[in-house]
C-alpha positions in Angstrom: -78.4 -108.9 -17.9 -75.9 -106.2 -18.0 -77.2 -103.0 -16.8 -76.9 -99.9 -19.6 -75.3 -96.7 -18.2 -77.5 -94.1 -17.6 -78.6 -92.0 -20.5 -76.3 -88.8 -19.9 -73.2 -90.8 -19.2 -74.0 -92.3 -22.5 -74.5 -89.1 -24.2 -71.4 -87.7 -22.9 -69.4 -90.9 -24.1 -69.9 -90.0 -27.6 -67.0 -88.5 -29.7 -67.4 -84.4 -30.5 -68.8 -85.8 -34.1 -71.9 -87.9 -32.4 -72.4 -85.4 -30.1 -72.8 -82.8 -32.5 -75.4 -85.0 -34.6 -77.5 -85.8 -32.0 -77.7 -82.1 -31.2 -78.8 -81.0 -34.9 -81.5 -84.0 -34.8 -83.1 -82.2 -31.4 -82.5 -78.7 -32.8 -84.7 -79.8 -36.1 -87.2 -81.6 -34.4 -87.6 -77.9 -32.3 -88.0 -76.0 -35.7 -91.8 -76.6 -36.1 -92.3 -74.4 -32.6 -90.8 -71.6 -34.4 -92.5 -72.0 -37.4 -95.5 -72.0 -35.9 -95.0 -68.9 -33.7 -93.8 -67.1 -36.6 -96.8 -67.8 -38.3 -99.5 -66.7 -36.0 -97.5 -63.8 -34.3 -96.0 -62.6 -37.5 -92.8 -62.2 -35.8 -89.2 -63.2 -37.3 -88.2 -65.7 -40.5 -88.2 -69.1 -39.8 -86.0 -69.4 -43.3 -83.0 -68.0 -40.9 -83.4 -71.3 -38.5 -84.3 -73.6 -41.9 -80.7 -72.2 -43.3 -78.7 -72.7 -39.9 -80.2 -76.1 -39.5 -79.4 -77.0 -43.5 -75.5 -75.9 -42.8 -75.3 -77.4 -39.5 -76.5 -81.0 -41.5 -74.2 -80.6 -44.3 -71.3 -80.0 -42.0 -71.9 -83.3 -40.4 -70.4 -85.2 -43.2 -68.9 -82.5 -45.5 -65.6 -81.1 -43.6 -64.9 -78.7 -46.6 -68.1 -76.9 -45.6 -67.3 -73.8 -44.3 -69.7 -71.0 -42.7 -69.2 -67.9 -40.6 -70.8 -68.8 -37.3 -70.6 -65.4 -36.1 -73.0 -64.2 -39.1 -75.3 -67.1 -38.5 -75.2 -66.0 -34.6 -76.3 -62.6 -35.1 -79.1 -63.8 -37.5 -80.5 -66.0 -35.0 -80.2 -63.1 -32.5 -82.1 -61.3 -34.8 -84.9 -63.2 -35.0 -85.0 -64.3 -31.1 -88.7 -63.4 -29.7 -88.4 -61.4 -26.3 -91.1 -63.3 -24.1 -92.5 -60.3 -22.7 -93.5 -58.7 -26.0 -96.1 -61.2 -26.4 -98.9 -62.9 -24.9 -98.8 -66.1 -26.7 -97.3 -69.1 -24.8 -95.8 -70.2 -27.9 -93.1 -67.6 -27.9 -91.3 -69.7 -25.1 -90.9 -73.1 -27.3 -89.9 -70.5 -30.3 -87.3 -69.0 -28.0 -86.2 -72.6 -27.0 -85.9 -73.5 -30.7 -83.6 -70.1 -31.4 -81.6 -71.0 -28.0 -80.9 -74.4 -29.0 -79.5 -73.4 -32.2 -77.4 -70.5 -30.8 -76.2 -72.6 -28.0 -75.3 -75.2 -30.6 -73.3 -72.8 -32.6 -71.7 -71.3 -30.0 -70.8 -74.8 -28.5 -69.2 -76.0 -31.9 -67.1 -72.8 -32.6 -65.9 -73.2 -29.0 -65.8 -77.1 -28.7 -67.7 -77.1 -25.8 -68.9 -80.5 -25.6 -70.8 -79.8 -22.4 -73.1 -77.1 -23.9 -73.7 -79.5 -26.9 -74.9 -82.0 -24.4 -77.1 -79.6 -22.5 -79.4 -79.4 -26.2 -80.9 -82.5 -24.6 -82.0 -80.9 -21.3 -83.3 -77.8 -23.0 -85.6 -79.7 -25.7 -86.6 -81.5 -22.7 -87.2 -78.6 -20.5 -89.4 -77.2 -23.3 -91.4 -80.3 -23.0 -91.5 -79.8 -19.6 -92.9 -76.2 -19.6 -95.5 -77.0 -22.1 -97.1 -79.7 -19.9 -97.2 -77.6 -17.0 -98.8 -74.8 -19.1 -101.5 -77.0 -20.9 -102.3 -79.0 -17.4 -104.8 -77.4 -15.1 -103.7 -79.0 -11.8 -102.2 -77.7 -8.6 -99.4 -80.1 -7.5 -96.3 -79.4 -5.0 -92.7 -79.5 -6.5 -92.3 -83.4 -6.4 -95.3 -84.2 -7.4 -95.6 -81.8 -10.3 -92.1 -83.4 -11.4 -93.8 -87.1 -11.4 -96.9 -85.9 -13.5 -94.5 -83.9 -15.9 -92.2 -87.0 -16.2 -95.1 -89.8 -16.9 -97.0 -87.4 -19.4 -97.3 -88.8 -22.6 -95.7 -86.2 -24.2 -92.6 -86.3 -21.9 -92.7 -90.3 -22.8 -92.5 -89.2 -26.3 -89.8 -87.2 -26.0 -87.5 -89.5 -23.7 -88.3 -92.4 -26.1 -87.0 -90.1 -28.9 -83.7 -88.9 -27.5 -83.1 -92.6 -26.7 -83.9 -94.0 -29.9 -81.4 -91.1 -31.4 -78.7 -92.0 -28.8 -79.1 -95.7 -29.9 -78.8 -95.3 -33.4 -75.9 -92.4 -33.1 -74.0 -95.1 -30.8 -74.6 -97.9 -33.3 -72.8 -95.9 -35.9 -69.4 -94.4 -34.5 -68.8 -93.6 -38.3 -70.8 -90.7 -39.3 -71.5 -91.0 -42.9 -73.6 -88.9 -45.4 -76.0 -91.6 -45.6 -76.7 -91.5 -42.0 -76.6 -87.8 -41.5 -79.3 -87.5 -44.6 -81.7 -90.5 -43.2 -81.6 -89.0 -39.9 -82.5 -85.7 -41.0 -85.2 -87.1 -43.6 -86.6 -89.1 -40.8 -87.4 -86.1 -38.5 -88.4 -83.8 -41.5 -90.8 -86.4 -42.7 -92.5 -87.3 -39.0 -93.3 -83.7 -39.1 -93.7 -83.1 -35.4 -91.9 -81.4 -32.8 -91.0 -82.2 -29.5 -94.5 -80.8 -28.0 -96.5 -82.2 -30.5 -96.7 -79.5 -32.9 -96.5 -80.2 -36.7 -96.7 -77.2 -39.4 
């Protein structure tokens, strides 16, 4: 049996277009975190994030689509919550959702592939922070890492990112059907990376 290379090695081996599709899918999955926070704390406009996502999905298969990245980045910045202004824990996953989208837009604008890959880590760190916040356990650093890594929510995050990577690896040519199908699957699943559904 041939051992597959590690996850990040495989992710980095994707083409720029494939990396972008992977990152857009993860950003879509983080959207409910923002939507719920916005609803509960009466902050921001989730529609701004939805619009950016819509443009990003469409840009994956429509090379003629042009949009002003600077304008979208400004809109995202205007809708980024400041954690010190809120007592609710939800501000952190909500902020991560905006940061992921802003990072992706900036990375596409500057063709910075490393930043696109880092969206995978950002999504996982949202999950890790959430697990730490909800778990009533006092553990030393290494033990805490092990605990987080084995947690069902993190298991699900790893499984989803793996499945997503496999689908994209198997489809080097990005077609409209592939993009629309992925988008529909994530929206229909309706659950964020930390298990929130709106």
